C-alpha positions in Angstrom: -39.1 52.7 -122.9 -37.7 55.9 -121.6 -34.1 56.9 -122.3 -33.0 56.9 -118.7 -33.5 53.6 -117.0 -32.8 52.2 -113.6 -31.5 48.7 -113.3 -30.1 46.5 -110.6 -26.4 46.1 -110.3 -25.7 42.4 -110.0 -23.2 42.7 -107.3 -25.0 45.4 -105.2 -28.4 45.5 -103.5 -28.7 49.2 -104.5 -29.8 50.4 -107.9 -27.6 52.4 -110.2 -28.9 55.2 -112.4 -27.3 55.3 -115.9 -27.5 57.8 -118.8 -29.4 60.7 -117.2 -26.5 63.1 -117.0 -24.9 62.3 -120.4 -22.6 59.5 -119.2 -21.1 57.0 -121.7 -24.0 54.5 -121.5 -27.1 53.4 -123.3 -30.3 52.1 -121.6 -30.1 48.4 -120.7 -33.0 46.2 -121.1 -34.6 44.8 -118.0 -34.7 41.4 -119.8 -31.0 41.2 -120.7 -28.7 43.0 -118.3 -25.6 41.3 -119.8 -25.3 43.8 -122.7 -23.0 46.7 -121.8 -22.0 49.6 -124.0 -18.3 50.1 -124.7 -16.9 53.6 -124.3 -18.9 55.0 -127.2 -21.6 57.7 -127.3 -23.6 57.3 -130.5 -26.8 58.4 -132.1 -29.1 56.6 -129.6 -27.6 58.4 -126.7 -27.9 61.7 -128.5 -31.5 61.3 -129.9 -33.1 58.7 -127.6 -36.0 56.6 -128.8 -37.1 57.4 -132.3 -40.7 58.8 -132.5 -43.2 59.5 -135.3 -44.6 63.0 -135.2 -45.7 66.1 -137.2 -45.1 69.8 -136.9 -47.3 72.2 -138.9 -49.0 69.2 -140.4 -45.8 67.7 -141.9 -44.8 64.2 -140.8 -41.2 63.5 -139.7 -39.2 61.4 -137.3 -38.1 62.9 -133.9 -36.2 61.7 -130.8 -37.4 61.4 -127.3 -34.4 63.5 -126.0 -35.7 66.7 -127.6 -39.3 65.7 -128.5 -41.5 66.6 -131.4 -40.7 70.3 -132.2 -39.7 72.4 -135.2 -36.0 72.0 -136.0 -35.7 68.8 -133.9 -36.2 66.3 -136.7 -33.9 63.3 -136.5 -32.3 61.7 -139.6 -30.1 58.6 -139.2 -28.4 56.7 -142.0 -27.0 53.2 -142.3 -27.1 49.8 -143.9 -29.7 47.1 -144.4 -28.4 43.5 -144.3 -29.3 41.2 -147.1 -31.8 38.3 -146.6 -30.6 36.2 -143.6 -30.1 33.2 -145.8 -26.7 33.2 -147.5 -23.2 33.0 -145.9 -22.1 36.0 -147.9 -24.7 38.0 -146.0 -25.1 36.4 -142.7 -21.4 36.7 -141.9 -22.2 40.4 -141.3 -25.0 39.6 -138.8 -22.2 39.6 -136.2 -20.5 41.8 -133.6 -17.4 42.0 -135.7 -19.2 42.9 -138.9 -21.3 45.6 -137.3 -18.3 47.0 -135.3 -16.4 47.3 -138.6 -19.3 49.0 -140.4 -19.6 51.5 -137.5 -15.9 52.2 -137.7 -15.4 52.3 -141.4 -18.7 53.5 -142.8 -20.0 55.6 -139.8 -23.4 53.7 -139.9 -26.0 55.0 -137.4 -28.5 52.2 -138.2 -28.6 48.6 -139.3 -31.6 46.7 -140.6 -31.9 42.9 -140.1 -33.7 41.4 -143.1 -34.9 38.3 -141.3 -36.1 35.7 -143.8 -39.3 33.9 -142.9 -40.3 30.8 -144.8 -37.5 30.7 -147.4 -34.7 28.2 -147.7 -31.8 29.0 -150.0 -28.9 26.6 -150.0 -28.4 25.6 -146.3 -29.8 28.4 -144.3 -33.6 28.4 -143.7 -35.7 31.3 -142.6 -37.2 31.9 -139.1 -40.3 29.8 -139.6 -38.2 26.8 -140.7 -35.3 27.2 -138.3 -35.9 29.8 -135.6 -32.8 28.9 -133.6 -30.4 29.8 -136.4 -32.2 33.0 -137.1 -32.4 33.9 -133.4 -28.7 33.7 -133.3 -28.3 36.2 -136.1 -30.8 38.6 -134.4 -29.3 38.3 -131.0 -25.7 38.9 -132.1 -26.8 41.9 -134.2 -29.0 43.6 -131.6 -26.3 43.2 -128.9 -23.7 44.7 -131.3 -26.0 47.6 -132.1 -26.6 48.3 -128.4 -22.9 48.1 -127.7 -22.2 50.5 -130.5 -25.1 52.8 -129.5 -26.7 52.7 -133.0 -30.3 51.8 -134.1 -31.4 48.4 -135.3 -34.5 47.5 -137.3 -35.8 44.0 -136.7 -37.5 43.3 -140.1 -40.0 40.5 -140.8 -38.6 40.3 -144.3 -41.6 38.8 -146.1 -43.5 39.9 -149.2 -46.5 37.7 -148.1 -46.8 38.3 -144.4 -50.6 38.2 -144.4 -50.2 34.5 -145.1 -48.0 34.3 -142.0 -50.1 36.2 -139.5 -49.8 33.8 -136.5 -46.1 33.2 -137.1 -45.5 37.0 -137.3 -47.5 37.5 -134.1 -45.3 35.0 -132.3 -42.2 36.5 -133.8 -42.9 40.1 -132.7 -44.2 39.0 -129.3 -40.8 37.3 -128.7 -38.8 40.2 -130.2 -40.6 42.9 -128.4 -40.4 41.1 -125.0 -36.7 40.5 -125.4 -35.5 43.6 -127.1 -38.3 46.2 -126.9 -36.8 47.8 -123.8 -33.9 49.2 -125.8 -34.3 52.6 -127.4 -32.1 51.2 -130.2 -34.8 48.9 -131.5 -37.3 49.5 -134.3 -39.8 47.0 -135.5 -40.6 46.6 -139.3 -43.6 44.3 -139.5 -44.1 43.8 -143.3 -41.4 44.1 -145.9 -42.8 45.2 -149.3 -46.3 43.8 -149.4 -46.8 42.0 -152.6 -49.3 39.3 -153.0 -50.8 36.2 -151.4 -48.6 33.2 -152.2 -51.4 30.6 -152.9 -48.7 28.0 -152.5 -46.6 29.2 -155.4 -45.2 32.6 -154.6 -46.4 33.8 -158.0 -48.2 37.1 -157.8 -50.0 36.3 -161.0 -51.9 33.6 -159.1 -52.9 35.9 -156.3 -56.6 36.0 -155.4 -56.3 39.7 -156.2 -56.0 38.9 -159.9 -52.3 39.3 -160.2 -52.3 42.7 -158.6 -50.8 43.7 -155.2 -52.4 43.5 -151.8 -54.8 46.4 -151.3 -53.9 48.8 -148.5 -56.9 47.6 -146.4 -55.4 44.1 -146.2 -52.0 45.5 -145.2 -53.7 47.7 -142.6 -55.7 44.8 -141.2 -52.5 42.8 -140.8 -50.7 45.7 -139.1 -53.7 46.2 -136.7 -53.2 42.6 -135.6 -49.4 42.9 -135.1 -49.1 46.2 -133.4 -51.0 45.2 -130.2 -48.6 42.2 -129.8 -45.6 44.6 -129.8 -47.4 47.1 -127.6 -47.7 44.6 -124.8 -43.9 45.1 -124.3 -42.7 48.1 -126.1 -43.6 51.6 -127.2 -40.8 51.8 -129.7 -41.2 52.9 -133.3 -43.0 50.5 -135.7 -42.5 50.6 -139.5 -45.5 49.6 -141.7 -45.1 48.6 -145.3 -47.5 49.5 -148.1 -48.5 48.2 -151.6 -46.3 48.2 -154.7 -43.0 47.3 -152.9 -43.3 50.1 -150.3 -43.7 52.9 -152.8 -47.2 54.0 -151.8 -47.1 55.4 -148.2 -49.7 57.9 -149.4 -52.3 55.0 -149.5 -52.5 55.3 -145.7 -53.7 58.9 -145.8 -57.0 59.1 -144.0 -56.9 55.4 -143.3 -53.9 55.0 -140.9 -53.1 51.9 -138.9 -54.3 51.9 -135.3 -51.6 52.4 -132.6 -52.4 53.5 -129.0 -48.9 54.9 -128.7 -49.1 56.8 -132.0 -45.5 55.8 -132.9 -45.8 54.4 -136.4 -44.0 55.4 -139.6 -44.7 54.2 -143.1 -41.9 52.7 -145.1 -40.7 53.9 -148.5 -38.3 51.9 -150.7 -36.6 53.0 -153.9 -33.8 52.0 -156.3 -32.2 55.0 -157.8 -31.8 53.6 -161.4 -35.5 52.5 -161.5 -37.6 54.9 -159.6 -38.0 58.7 -159.8 -40.4 61.6 -159.5 -43.6 59.5 -159.4 -42.4 57.5 -156.4 -41.0 60.6 -154.6 -44.3 62.2 -155.1 -46.1 59.4 -153.2 -43.8 59.9 -150.2 -44.2 63.7 -150.4 -48.0 63.4 -150.3 -47.8 61.1 -147.2 -45.5 63.5 -145.3 -47.5 66.6 -146.2 -50.6 64.7 -144.8 -48.8 64.4 -141.5 -47.5 60.8 -141.9 -44.0 60.0 -140.9 -42.0 58.2 -143.6 -38.9 56.0 -143.1 -36.7 54.8 -146.0 -35.9 51.4 -144.6 -34.5 50.2 -147.9 -32.9 51.9 -150.9 -30.5 50.8 -153.6 -28.0 52.5 -155.9 -28.9 50.3 -158.9 -32.1 48.8 -160.3 -35.0 47.3 -158.4 -33.8 43.8 -159.1 -30.7 44.4 -157.0 -28.4 44.8 -160.0 -27.6 47.6 -162.5 -24.7 50.0 -162.6 -25.1 52.9 -160.0 -25.5 56.2 -161.7 -24.1 59.1 -159.7 -26.4 61.8 -160.9 -29.6 59.8 -160.1 -28.3 58.8 -156.8 -27.4 62.3 -155.8 -30.9 63.5 -156.7 -32.3 60.9 -154.3 -29.9 61.7 -151.6 -30.7 65.4 -151.8 -34.4 64.6 -151.6 -33.9 62.5 -148.5 -31.7 65.1 -146.8 -34.2 67.9 -147.6 -36.9 65.9 -145.9 -34.8 64.6 -143.0 -35.5 61.0 -144.0 -33.8 58.2 -142.2 -32.6 55.4 -144.4 -30.8 52.0 -144.8 -28.9 51.0 -147.9 -29.4 47.6 -149.5 -27.2 45.7 -148.9 -24.5 45.0 -146.4 -23.3 41.8 -148.1 -20.8 40.5 -150.6 -23.3 38.5 -152.7 -23.0 38.8 -156.5 -25.4 41.6 -157.0 -24.8 45.1 -158.2 -26.2 46.7 -155.1 -24.1 44.7 -152.7 -21.8 47.0 -150.8 -18.8 44.8 -150.3 -16.4 43.1 -152.7 -15.8 39.4 -152.8 -12.7 39.6 -150.7 -14.3 41.6 -147.8 -14.2 40.1 -144.3 -16.0 41.1 -141.2 -12.8 42.7 -139.9 -11.7 44.3 -143.2 -14.2 45.7 -145.6 -13.4 46.2 -149.3 -16.1 47.8 -151.4 -17.9 47.3 -154.6 -18.6 50.3 -156.8 -22.0 50.6 -155.1 -20.4 50.4 -151.7 -17.9 53.1 -152.5 -20.8 55.4 -153.5 -22.7 54.5 -150.3 -19.7 55.0 -148.1 -19.4 58.5 -149.6 -23.0 59.3 -148.8 -22.6 58.0 -145.2 -19.5 60.2 -144.7 -21.9 63.0 -143.9 -22.9 61.2 -140.7 -21.5 62.9 -137.6 -18.0 62.0 -136.3 -19.1 62.3 -132.7 -22.2 62.5 -130.6 -23.2 64.0 -127.3 -25.5 62.2 -124.9 -28.7 64.1 -124.1 -29.7 65.1 -120.6 -33.0 63.5 -120.1 -35.3 64.9 -117.4 -35.0 63.2 -114.0 
């Protein structure tokens, strides 16, 4: 979708042109004209649709407003929701929760970690109860559009190759409904791990207890991407083996995308990962691949641990130096060390855990205001 879009006014026979001269509006999907932006110009109006690209052989993320050019790299920072399974997390999949994060944390991005076949307590994943999960997605996407921020729709599965048909149906639906918004990004495979073989235990994988090889992830991606491209040319994020820490595996064997708008995800937890993992992402970028940090944590890779300021600062400086967009895990008040909110937080009044205080400090570098671009008529 292009940044400037013409849509029919419901009460008029004529069409109205929005957003082409920097007005306070965001593109409105032709499939859902009921979403209207409040009086806020945010990062989507300033940057437009996010785009993978490279300059001088180095992969980065750019925006459609200024295109792929030296010095025009786009970096946006925000929050990843926790799995869409627990009340302490799903309460923030809401307009009120997202409005508050925009206001209090200056988020430019939210990531919807949509559970697939899991059932924890009373809330099942999308495969088991699509209507409940559709509600979380719809509320969150509408809130993102109203706030003029980006939103990642994430099929939050470690075993998506076992769910190929379900994933196809999911992304066909999501792309048709929301793919007309510049705000929307599609993450098609969260942290490829292993085939479940009915147990979820990687040690029982047909790959001998190891991780899915890149070729299997690539084959899956090559099945999902055409489904999305029927409806949308928006940015697609592709995972990679070893919990999204090997985007370099795609060098010379990239996924197939007729729109050439794919980035490879990179995940890290500051108290577990370090130079080796950073090196993998550096190799990918230097080979011309765009990298997107769709999940990072202040603590250890199990979601806990005490955040260490020095290690976190090293990671933040690396992301800033490479203009890497990122989403922190997690916008929730579950009982994990990396949860950003304290137990008494509400959707209207956020209180912060030690991790959340640190993350809020990092997000403070986000702009205080934005200026809508002037797209070509």
